[in-house]
N, C-alpha and C positions, 0 to 999 in steps of 0.2 A: 594796617592790622586792625582787627575787630576787637570787640569787648565781650568777655564772657561774664555772665551774671549768674549769681546764685539766687534762686527763688524758693523761699521757705514758707511753710504754712499753707501749702496747697491742699485743697480738699482731696480726699482719697479718690474721688471719682473724676478728677481733672485729667484731661487728655492733652497730648502734645499739640493737637489742632487748636484747642482752646488757648493754650499757652502762646502759640504763634499768633493767634488773632488778637489776644490781649496786648502783646508787645508790638505788633505791627503798626499800631496807632502812633508809635513813637519812633519809628525808623524801620530799616530793612532787617528782618529776622533771617539770619543765615541758618540757624538750627534751633530746635527746642526739644528738650528731652525731660521726661518725667522719670525719675528713678524708681524702680520697682524692686520688690523683694525677689531674690533669685529662686526661691523655693515656691512661694505662693503666687507670684506674679502681681500682687497687690501693690499699689502705689505706696511709697514710704513717706509721702507728704512733702517732698521737695524735688526740685529739678534745676536744670541749667538752660539758659538761653544765650545764644551768641548773636550779638548785633553786629552790623556791618562796620561801624566805626565807634571810636571811644565817645564821641560827642553824642551819638544816638544812645549809647549805653547809659551815659550820665543823664540824658533826658528821660529815659525809661525809669532809672532809679528815682529821680526826683518826682516823677509823676505817679509811680506805682507803689513805692515803699510805704507801708502803713495802710494802704487801701484794702478793701475787702473783696474776696472772691467766694461766692456761695456762703457768706456769713463768717468766713475765716480771714483774719488779718494776714496780709502778705508781708514777708520780709524780703526786700530786694536790695542786693548790694553786689559789689564786685566779687567774683569768685576768687578764692585763694588757690594757688597752684596745689595740685594733689601731692601730698607727701609720699615718698617712696615707702612701700610696705616692707617690713622686715620678715624674714622667712620663719622665724621661731616656731617651735612646735608647741610646747607648753606642758604644763603639768609637771608633776614630779618634783623632787627635791634637788635634782642635779647631782646627787651623790649616790654611789652604790656601795661604798665601803661601810663596814659596821664598826669601825673603830677597833678597839682591842677586844671586843666581845666576840666570842666564838659563835658561829651559827648553829653548832650542833651540841 
């Protein structure tokens, strides 16, 4: 099983091809993804890289964490599993009664 890495501090102009090239020097890159805003399409400044093995992932973390890409320091570490999202709607007070007060 491979290793999924979180990459933070990416320049907003960074592409998935650049991310792949950067990490390929440290092992086999299975996938690279730059996370973008779903409305504007602009990079959100972070992404994920999947390496072929845990050892290659650790090598990439050791080599790239704290280095610079286009003048921005990178944060590279093991990705945490995505937490399930809750459905919630939001807003409101959650109560519709008005106590003993009459509405009229």
